[in-house]
C-alpha positions as CSV (number, residue, x, y, z in Angstrom):
1,X,-40.8,-14.8,-35.1
2,X,-38.1,-13.5,-32.8
3,X,-37.7,-9.8,-32.2
4,X,-34.4,-8.1,-33.0
5,X,-33.2,-6.6,-29.6
6,X,-30.7,-3.8,-29.7
7,X,-29.1,-4.9,-26.4
8,X,-26.7,-7.8,-26.4
9,X,-27.7,-11.1,-24.9
10,X,-26.3,-11.9,-21.4
11,X,-22.9,-13.6,-21.3
12,X,-21.1,-15.3,-18.4
13,X,-18.0,-13.4,-17.3
14,X,-15.6,-13.4,-14.4
15,X,-15.8,-10.1,-12.6
16,X,-14.2,-8.5,-9.5
17,X,-16.8,-7.0,-7.3
18,X,-15.6,-3.9,-5.4
19,X,-17.2,-1.5,-3.0
20,X,-16.8,2.3,-3.0
21,X,-19.0,3.9,-0.4
22,X,-22.5,2.5,-0.8
23,X,-21.8,1.6,-4.5
24,X,-20.9,-1.9,-5.6
25,X,-19.2,-2.0,-9.0
26,X,-17.8,-4.8,-11.2
27,X,-14.6,-4.8,-13.1
28,X,-14.1,-7.5,-15.8
29,X,-11.4,-9.8,-14.3
30,X,-9.5,-9.8,-17.6
31,X,-8.9,-6.1,-17.0
32,X,-7.6,-6.5,-13.4
33,X,-3.9,-7.0,-12.5
34,X,-3.7,-7.3,-8.7
35,X,-5.6,-6.4,-5.6
36,X,-3.3,-4.8,-3.1
37,X,-3.7,-3.4,0.4
38,X,-3.8,0.4,0.2
39,X,-0.6,2.2,1.0
40,X,0.4,5.9,1.4
41,X,0.5,7.8,-1.9
42,X,2.6,10.7,-2.9
43,X,0.5,13.7,-4.3
44,X,1.2,14.8,-7.8
45,X,1.0,18.7,-7.9
46,X,0.0,18.8,-11.6
47,X,-2.8,16.2,-11.2
48,X,-6.5,16.9,-11.1
49,X,-8.9,15.6,-8.4
50,X,-9.1,12.2,-10.2
51,X,-5.5,11.3,-9.3
52,X,-5.1,10.7,-5.6
53,X,-1.3,10.4,-6.1
54,X,1.2,7.8,-7.0
55,X,2.3,4.6,-5.3
56,X,5.4,2.6,-5.5
57,X,4.7,-0.7,-7.3
58,X,7.9,-2.7,-7.7
59,X,10.0,0.4,-8.1
60,X,7.7,2.1,-10.5
61,X,5.4,5.1,-9.9
62,X,1.8,4.0,-10.5
63,X,-0.9,6.7,-10.5
64,X,-3.8,5.9,-8.1
65,X,-7.2,7.1,-9.3
66,X,-9.9,8.2,-6.9
67,X,-13.3,8.0,-8.5
68,X,-15.3,8.9,-5.4
69,X,-16.5,12.3,-6.6
70,X,-17.5,10.9,-10.0
71,X,-19.7,8.4,-8.2
72,X,-21.0,10.9,-5.6
73,X,-19.1,9.3,-2.8
74,X,-17.7,11.8,-0.2
75,X,-13.9,12.3,-0.3
76,X,-11.8,10.9,2.5
77,X,-8.2,9.9,3.2
78,X,-6.9,6.4,2.4
79,X,-7.5,3.9,5.2
80,X,-5.4,0.8,5.9
81,X,-8.4,-1.5,5.1
82,X,-8.8,0.0,1.6
83,X,-7.6,-1.7,-1.5
84,X,-5.8,-0.6,-4.7
85,X,-6.8,-2.6,-7.8
86,X,-4.1,-2.5,-10.5
87,X,-5.4,-2.4,-14.0
88,X,-5.0,-0.7,-17.4
89,X,-7.1,2.3,-18.3
90,X,-6.7,3.1,-22.0
91,X,-3.4,1.2,-22.0
92,X,-2.1,3.2,-19.1
93,X,-1.1,1.3,-15.9
94,X,-3.0,2.7,-12.9
95,X,-4.5,1.6,-9.6
96,X,-8.1,2.2,-8.7
97,X,-8.6,3.1,-5.0
98,X,-11.6,1.2,-3.6
99,X,-13.0,0.7,-0.1
100,X,-12.9,-3.1,-0.6
101,X,-12.4,-5.8,-3.1
102,X,-15.3,-8.1,-2.2
103,X,-15.2,-11.1,-4.4
104,X,-14.4,-12.6,-7.8
105,X,-17.5,-14.1,-9.2
106,X,-18.9,-15.5,-12.5
107,X,-21.8,-13.4,-13.4
108,X,-24.3,-13.0,-16.2
109,X,-23.5,-9.7,-17.8
110,X,-25.4,-7.7,-20.3
111,X,-24.4,-4.5,-22.1
112,X,-26.7,-1.5,-21.4
113,X,-28.3,0.3,-24.2
114,X,-26.1,3.5,-24.5
115,X,-27.3,7.0,-24.1
116,X,-25.2,10.1,-24.4
117,X,-22.6,10.3,-21.7
118,X,-21.2,13.4,-20.2
119,X,-17.9,11.6,-19.6
120,X,-16.9,8.1,-20.4
121,X,-16.7,6.9,-16.8
122,X,-19.9,8.6,-15.6
123,X,-22.0,5.6,-16.6
124,X,-21.5,1.9,-16.5
125,X,-21.5,0.0,-19.8
126,X,-23.2,-3.1,-18.4
127,X,-24.9,-4.8,-15.5
128,X,-23.9,-8.1,-13.9
129,X,-26.3,-10.4,-12.2
130,X,-24.3,-11.9,-9.4
131,X,-25.5,-14.4,-6.7
132,X,-26.1,-11.5,-4.3
133,X,-27.8,-9.0,-6.6
134,X,-27.1,-6.6,-9.5
135,X,-23.7,-4.9,-9.9
136,X,-22.8,-2.2,-12.5
137,X,-20.0,-3.2,-14.8
138,X,-17.5,-0.5,-15.9
139,X,-15.3,-0.7,-19.0
140,X,-11.9,0.5,-17.9
141,X,-10.8,1.3,-21.5
142,X,-13.5,3.9,-21.7
143,X,-13.2,5.1,-18.1
144,X,-11.4,8.4,-18.8
145,X,-12.2,10.8,-21.6
146,X,-9.5,12.3,-23.8
147,X,-8.9,15.4,-21.7
148,X,-8.6,13.3,-18.5
149,X,-6.1,11.0,-20.3
150,X,-4.0,14.0,-21.4
151,X,-4.0,15.4,-17.8
152,X,-3.1,12.0,-16.4
153,X,-0.2,11.7,-18.9
154,X,1.1,15.2,-18.1
155,X,0.8,14.7,-14.3
156,X,2.7,11.3,-14.4
157,X,5.3,12.2,-17.1
158,X,7.9,13.2,-14.6
159,X,7.2,10.6,-11.9
160,X,9.3,7.8,-13.4
161,X,11.1,5.6,-10.9
162,X,10.4,5.7,-7.2
163,X,13.4,5.7,-4.9
């Protein structure tokens, strides 16, 4: 007789593996728009530390999220070799600032049994078994909590078109 496991069975998914400091993370490819070379950002005075600034993407101001502190990675300025990964976080277009977009790979992913989270993006919601090891998978729709989404909305409300 088979046991009833609370964790979901592994599934094959395409993921984008990115590096942030010593951390390697995976983003579900279906959630990713583009991988772009990093560019200079314009700071948003009303934004909190999660928003590094905004970038010009095809004439639109796109908030750039810096998740370094959240993952325990020391803050630093944007470097030319960095990447911005465009995606949607809770239906809001953003770019995630990463040190490198390493590869797109098909990986066996499994949802982690959830515990209480201090903040939605503090913990991954899955793990991917890639050819070169384990990579934590983040659910971008749950990456920011309600307060962070409100602060992001307020900070970007006036940014509109970039000239």
